[in-house]
Every structure is written in structure tokens, then in C-alpha cells.
C-alpha positions, 0 to 999 in steps of 0.5 A: 545393610543398616540404615544410616541416621537422617543427618548422615544421609543428608550430609552424604547427599549434599556432598554427592550433589556438590561433587556433581555440580563441580563436574558440571561447572565448566559447562555451566560457567559458559552459560552464566553470561547468557543466563544473566542477560536473559534474566535481566532482560526479563526483569526489565520487560516485567518492570516496563509492563508493571509501569504501563499497567500503573499508567493505564490505571492512573488514566482510568482514575483521572478520566473518572475524576475529570472527564475529557472534553470533547474537543474537535478542531474547526478544520477537522472533518471526520467520516461520522460528520459526513454521514448526514450529507450526500455522498461526495462521489460524482454521479457519472451514469456509467461514464469514465472519470476523465478528470484528475490524475487518472485522466491520462488513462481514460478516454477523457475530454481535454479541459479547454477548447484550445486542446481540440483541433478544428471542430469540423475536423473532429466531426469528420473523424468521428463520422467516418473513423478508420477501420482500425479504430472500430476494429480495436474499439479504440475509443474505449481503450486505456493507455495501458490497453493500447500499449498492449495491442501496439506490437500486433499493428502494422505501421499503416494502422499505427499512422491511422490511429495517430491521425485519428487521435490528432483529429479527435481528442489529441491526448498527449500520452496517446499521441506520444505512445503511437508516435514512438511505436511508429518510429520504432517500427519504421527503424527496423 
């Protein structure tokens, strides 16, 4: 077979490609909207990146020409400023924190003397606590720990704990928890 001239081969190749693309046209037309949207989104993101790069370069140039002032508001305190001073955390020497929002869950002392019943009653309760108090190590229990142990206690033990709480620290959350458990246990 003889080789056709270059121009003829070029024309035949272009015709065959046109026929193939015409056959693919129904499938390709369905993809055009998505392709166009994708290309437009790509161009928009590229434009945003280029604008951001220009702004960053402008910021760097302005910072070199006009260095920023080291402004610090009078009311602002930063961690770096506190390095020179002593730490703010209270020294509790192994004691629990009994102030603030966690005071309900610790063995904290009430804030005023009005919160205590008579001092003699407190001293008597601490001198001779009920057996259940020492058995549970009640003084060191948090509210959550006490709640977890309540289901295993008898009504008599619950009443002894409530009386002890009333006589010593009189913490309202502990008293409420114990009183509610006594009510539920006696209702059964």
C-alpha cells in the first residue's frame, strides 16, 4: 500500500476525530454544565488566593516602611506579664479547695458562722461520729461519690449520715441528697 501525502493523512485524521467526537457528543453534553461550574469555581478560588497573596505582600512592605506600634491596653493582662510575679494558685498544703463553684462537691467549710448549728453539737458529732461515717470515710467523700454509695445503705444508716451532716457542716447539697434518698427508700 502506498503512503498518502502528509496533507491527505492530516485531513483524514481530522475527519475521523470529528466523527468520534460527534459520537461522544450526547455523553459529553451532559458533563458540560458540571465541567463549566468546576472550572469557574477553580478560577474564583485561584483569584482569591492571588488577592490574598498580594495583600500579604502589601502588609509585609507596609510593616517594613511603617513598623507597628507596640500597643498594649491598660486593662489587658497577658501571661507573659505574669511570669515576673508569683503564681496566683493558692497554696492549700494538700487541702481541698472549698471555695468557688466546686465547693458543693468538696468537704468545704461554710462561709459564715450562721451556717453552723451550735458549736457544742459540732464538737460532739466530730468527737463521736456514727460507725457509718467512719466506715464510708464520709468526711472525704464528694457529692458524686456519696451519690454512688447511697443505694447500698440502709435507711438507718442514711438517717445517721443526715443527722451527722446536720450537726457538722450542714452542706445543703449533701442534706438534700440524703433526705431525698431516705424519702425514696421509705416509700418502697
